[in-house]
Structure formats: C-alpha cells, structure tokens
C-alpha positions in Angstrom: 29.7 62.6 137.9 32.8 64.7 137.6 34.3 62.5 134.9 31.9 63.7 132.0 32.6 67.3 132.9 36.3 66.7 132.7 35.9 64.9 129.3 33.9 67.9 128.0 36.6 70.3 129.1 39.3 68.3 127.4 37.3 68.2 124.2 36.8 71.9 124.3 40.5 72.5 124.8 41.4 70.2 121.9 38.8 71.9 119.6 40.3 75.3 120.4 43.8 74.2 119.7 42.7 72.7 116.4 41.0 75.9 115.4 44.1 78.0 116.3 46.3 75.6 114.4 44.0 75.9 111.4 44.1 79.7 111.5 47.9 79.7 111.9 48.3 77.3 108.9 45.9 79.5 106.9 48.1 82.5 107.5 51.2 80.6 106.5 49.8 79.7 103.1 48.6 83.3 102.3 50.6 84.5 99.3 52.9 87.5 99.9 52.2 90.6 97.9 55.8 91.1 96.9 58.5 88.5 96.5 62.0 88.1 94.9 63.2 91.4 96.2 66.6 92.5 95.0 68.0 95.9 95.9 71.5 97.4 95.4 73.4 98.2 98.6 75.3 101.4 97.7 75.0 104.3 95.4 77.5 107.1 94.6 75.3 109.9 93.0 78.3 112.0 91.8 80.7 109.3 90.7 79.7 109.4 86.9 80.1 105.6 86.9 78.0 102.4 86.9 77.2 102.9 90.6 75.7 106.3 90.3 72.3 104.7 90.5 70.9 101.7 92.4 68.5 99.0 91.2 65.2 98.1 93.0 63.6 94.9 91.8 60.8 92.7 93.0 58.0 90.4 91.8 54.3 91.5 92.3 52.1 88.4 93.0 48.9 90.2 91.9 48.1 93.3 90.0 47.9 96.5 92.1 48.3 100.3 92.0 51.6 101.2 93.5 53.3 104.3 95.0 57.0 103.7 95.5 59.0 106.2 97.6 62.5 106.4 99.1 62.5 107.2 102.8 65.4 108.3 105.1 66.2 106.9 108.5 63.4 109.0 110.1 60.8 107.6 107.7 60.6 110.9 105.7 60.2 110.5 101.9 63.0 112.1 100.0 61.9 110.9 96.5 58.8 109.4 94.9 59.7 107.1 92.1 56.2 106.0 91.2 53.0 107.9 92.1 49.8 105.7 92.2 50.4 103.8 89.0 48.8 100.4 88.0 51.2 97.4 87.6 50.4 93.9 86.4 51.6 90.9 88.3 55.2 89.8 87.6 58.7 91.2 87.8 59.3 94.9 87.9 62.5 97.0 88.1 63.2 100.6 89.1 66.3 102.7 89.7 67.2 105.5 92.1 70.1 107.9 91.5 70.5 109.1 95.1 68.9 112.4 94.4 65.7 114.2 95.2 63.1 115.1 92.5 64.8 118.4 91.8 68.2 116.7 91.3 69.9 117.5 94.6 72.0 114.8 96.1 70.5 113.5 99.4 72.7 113.6 102.5 75.0 110.6 103.1 73.3 107.8 105.1 71.0 104.9 104.7 67.6 104.9 102.8 64.9 102.3 102.2 62.2 101.8 99.5 58.6 102.1 100.7 55.8 100.6 98.6 52.2 101.5 99.0 49.8 98.8 97.6 46.5 100.8 97.1 44.3 97.8 96.2 45.7 95.6 99.0 45.6 98.5 101.4 49.1 97.9 102.6 52.3 99.8 103.0 55.6 97.9 103.0 59.0 99.2 103.8 61.5 96.8 102.2 64.2 95.9 104.8 67.1 96.4 102.3 68.9 99.6 103.2 70.6 101.6 100.5 73.8 103.5 101.5 74.4 106.8 99.9 78.1 107.6 99.8 79.7 110.7 98.3 83.0 110.8 100.1 86.1 109.6 98.2 88.4 107.2 100.0 91.9 108.1 101.3 94.9 106.0 100.2 98.5 106.2 101.3 101.6 104.2 100.2 103.4 102.1 102.7 106.3 100.8 100.6 107.5 100.7 97.0 109.8 97.8 96.2 112.0 97.4 94.3 112.8 100.9 93.0 114.7 99.4 90.1 113.1 96.7 88.0 114.0 94.8 84.8 110.9 93.3 83.3 112.8 90.8 81.1 111.2 87.6 82.4 114.2 86.1 84.1 112.5 86.0 87.5 114.7 88.6 89.1 113.4 92.1 89.8 110.6 91.7 87.2 107.8 93.1 89.3 107.1 96.3 91.2 105.1 95.9 94.4 103.4 98.9 95.9 102.0 98.3 99.4 99.3 100.7 100.6 96.5 101.3 103.1 93.0 102.8 102.5 90.6 104.2 105.1 87.7 102.0 103.7 87.2 99.0 101.5 88.2 100.1 98.0 90.2 99.1 94.9 93.7 100.6 94.5 94.7 102.2 91.2 98.4 102.5 90.1 99.2 105.2 87.6 102.6 105.2 85.8 103.5 108.6 84.1 99.8 109.6 84.6 98.3 106.6 82.9 96.4 103.9 84.8 98.4 100.7 84.6 97.2 98.4 87.4 94.1 97.9 89.6 93.6 95.5 92.5 91.1 92.7 92.1 89.9 92.9 95.7 88.6 95.9 97.8 90.9 95.6 100.8 92.0 98.3 103.3 95.6 97.0 103.2 97.1 95.2 100.2 99.7 95.3 97.4 99.3 96.4 93.8 101.7 94.9 91.3 103.1 96.3 88.1 105.1 94.2 85.6 106.7 97.1 83.7 104.8 96.2 80.5 102.1 97.7 78.3 100.2 95.3 76.0 102.5 92.5 76.9 105.6 94.5 75.8 108.3 95.6 78.3 108.8 99.4 78.5 112.2 100.9 77.5 114.7 101.8 80.2 114.2 105.0 82.1 112.6 106.6 85.1 108.8 106.5 85.5 106.6 108.5 87.9 104.2 106.5 90.2 100.9 107.7 91.7 98.2 105.9 93.7 94.5 106.4 93.9 91.5 104.5 95.2 87.9 103.9 94.1 85.4 102.7 96.7 82.2 100.5 96.5 80.1 103.5 95.6 82.5 104.5 92.7 84.0 107.5 94.5 87.6 108.0 93.3 90.3 109.8 95.2 92.8 112.1 93.7 96.1 110.4 92.8 99.0 110.9 95.2 102.6 110.5 94.4 104.4 107.2 95.2 107.8 108.4 94.0 109.5 106.9 90.9 110.7 103.5 89.6 113.5 102.9 87.2 113.4 100.3 84.5 116.9 99.0 83.8 118.1 96.0 81.9 121.8 96.6 81.3 123.7 99.8 82.2 127.4 100.8 81.9 129.2 103.7 83.6 128.2 106.9 82.0 131.7 108.4 81.6 134.2 107.0 79.0 136.7 104.5 80.4 140.3 105.3 80.0 143.3 102.9 80.1 146.9 102.5 78.9 147.7 99.9 76.3 147.6 96.3 77.7 146.3 97.6 81.0 143.8 95.7 83.1 140.3 97.2 82.9 137.5 96.5 85.3 133.9 97.4 84.2 131.0 97.1 86.7 127.8 96.4 84.9 124.5 97.4 86.4 122.1 94.5 85.8 120.2 91.8 87.7 121.3 89.1 85.1 123.7 86.5 86.5 126.0 86.7 83.5 126.6 89.2 80.7 128.2 88.9 77.2 130.6 91.6 76.0 132.4 92.6 72.8 135.0 95.2 72.2 134.8 96.8 68.7 136.9 99.2 66.7 136.0 100.4 63.3 133.4 97.6 62.9 135.8 94.9 63.8 135.6 92.8 67.0 138.8 93.1 68.9 137.9 90.9 71.9 134.9 89.5 73.8 133.7 87.1 76.4 131.1 86.1 79.0 131.4 86.9 82.7 129.4 87.9 85.7 128.4 91.5 86.3 132.0 92.5 86.9 133.9 92.4 83.6 137.7 92.2 83.7 139.4 92.7 80.3 142.8 93.6 78.9 143.0 96.9 76.9 144.2 96.5 73.3 147.8 97.4 72.5 146.9 100.0 69.9 145.7 103.4 71.1 142.3 104.7 70.0 138.7 104.6 70.7 136.9 101.3 71.3 133.2 100.6 71.6 132.2 98.2 74.4 128.9 96.4 73.9 127.4 94.4 76.9 124.3 92.3 76.5 122.1 90.2 78.8 118.6 88.7 78.5 117.9 90.3 75.1 119.0 93.8 76.0 122.3 95.6 75.5 124.2 98.7 76.5 127.2 100.5 75.0 130.2 102.3 76.4 133.4 103.9 75.3 136.9 102.7 76.1 139.7 105.1 75.2 143.2 103.5 75.0 146.0 106.0 75.2 149.5 106.4 76.6 149.2 107.8 80.1 
C-alpha cells in the first residue's frame, strides 16, 4: 500500500521542479529594458579638450518616460540630465560635462548614471563608473641622450631620446624652443620620447635648442612644461679661432662631427690651393706663401668654414 503513495510523492516533486524550471526560463526570456550600454570612463571638466565631457549611450527596448541623473558614491544625485521626458524605443545618447546644474565642477571621484523608467516602474543604476579627474599629472626627466645630435640620416647621433617618469598613465609631450615637437603614442608611467631634429621632414639648422617636458593624462589634464636642458644640433664644426701656421708647416685640424670621413679644401682668392679626404682629424701642409686661406670642410651634405693664416713666425 505504500508504493502508490511514494509514486504520488515523486510525481508531485517532478511537477514542482517542472513548474520552477518554467518560471526560471520565463524570466530568462524577458526582454531587458535597456541594452547596448556604452559609457565613457573618465572626464576632465576643466581641460578644454575632447575629454571635457563624457558620453552615455544605450538602447531602449520599449518606449518610456525617463529621468536620467548622475549620482555620486553615496547615491546622491549631483546632476539631472533628463527630467521625466518621453523617449521612443531605440538608441539614445547623452553627455555629461562633470559639472552640476549651476556649472560647478563636482569633486574628484567616481560617479554613475541612474535611470528612472516611469512606465516600467524601475530605477536602474548603470554599473559603469565615470571617473572625474581634475588633477594634472607630474612628469620628470630621467635622462637626455645624446646632448649633441646631427639629424643628417647617416644613422649616427640622428635621434634625441628623452627618458622620463610620470606619476600616472599619461602621454609625454616634448617641446623644443617652446613648440610641441613630439608626443608619445602610449600612456605609460615610464617611457622615452624621441625627437629627430626635424620639422616637416626638414632637418633644423645647427645651434642650441631648449627642451621642455609636459604630460597629458587620460582625462586631458595637462601639466606645465618643465625644463629638460638643451640639445645641440651639429653637423660639421671647426675650431672657432683662426688657425695660424708658418709656411710649409704641418697643421692639424680637429673637426667636430659624427661623420666617419670629411672632405676639405683650402682656398685663397677663389682658387683651390689644396684639398683631400680624411677622418675627423685633418692633417695638412700649410702653403708656402703667406696670407689668409679659407678652409672648407664638408660631410653628409653639410659644411663649415675656418680661417688659416700663414705668416712667418
């Protein structure tokens, strides 16, 4: 007699499980009110750049009357973007500039969009935090090498490398004589920014150039430039003072360049007196006639001039 009772109990358990499964599956197929949520991660309200506002986008699966607010970490509303306004189903996009309704910048921290669906009787807090950042990053140079470059394309001392560190993830900016000349591709806390000594593909003339570093973070906050010293662009240089030698004397000229070999010519009154090709240390024989001679030294498309005075000593 116990067997029929057991059978009934088993059937009841199976029926209950089936009903629970049906309810569960029914909940799964219910359409979400909001889908395709896309929200920006960071906003810099005072940067005057593309990140001084953040986008809030989503798809409404059915028409409804919405109130959209921005709440802080305590759940307190700091800004109402939309107040009880009807929207049709479909995609919608809004922006927030990190400020209150009266234009004041909210305190740094994380904020979330809250959406009230009046018809559906639901309030949703989108789990996509927005970080408000108003503090510029801090950057410091670690090394600047080499201090003398020659951007002539020969593969020797063509590029300046400035190594730096930043207190947060940010792009590094390199200024040369106050003008932005290089920006890093990646937002790293330690990296190197390179400068090739060129503007518009053209190498700059010889001289000393001032360097400065700045940084711009993910929110668009930019630090003030700080000095990184100077770099000298040099192609071919000769000693600044005139050289002096007796007739037929041996003359040694040290050329400042990174070229392996240089070409030189000694001129007087437009006439070539002598010339040759040698490494960076030129050794020549002074002419027998006294007078003033112009020494022209060239390498990799650049040249420098000096003066050789031949006189009886």
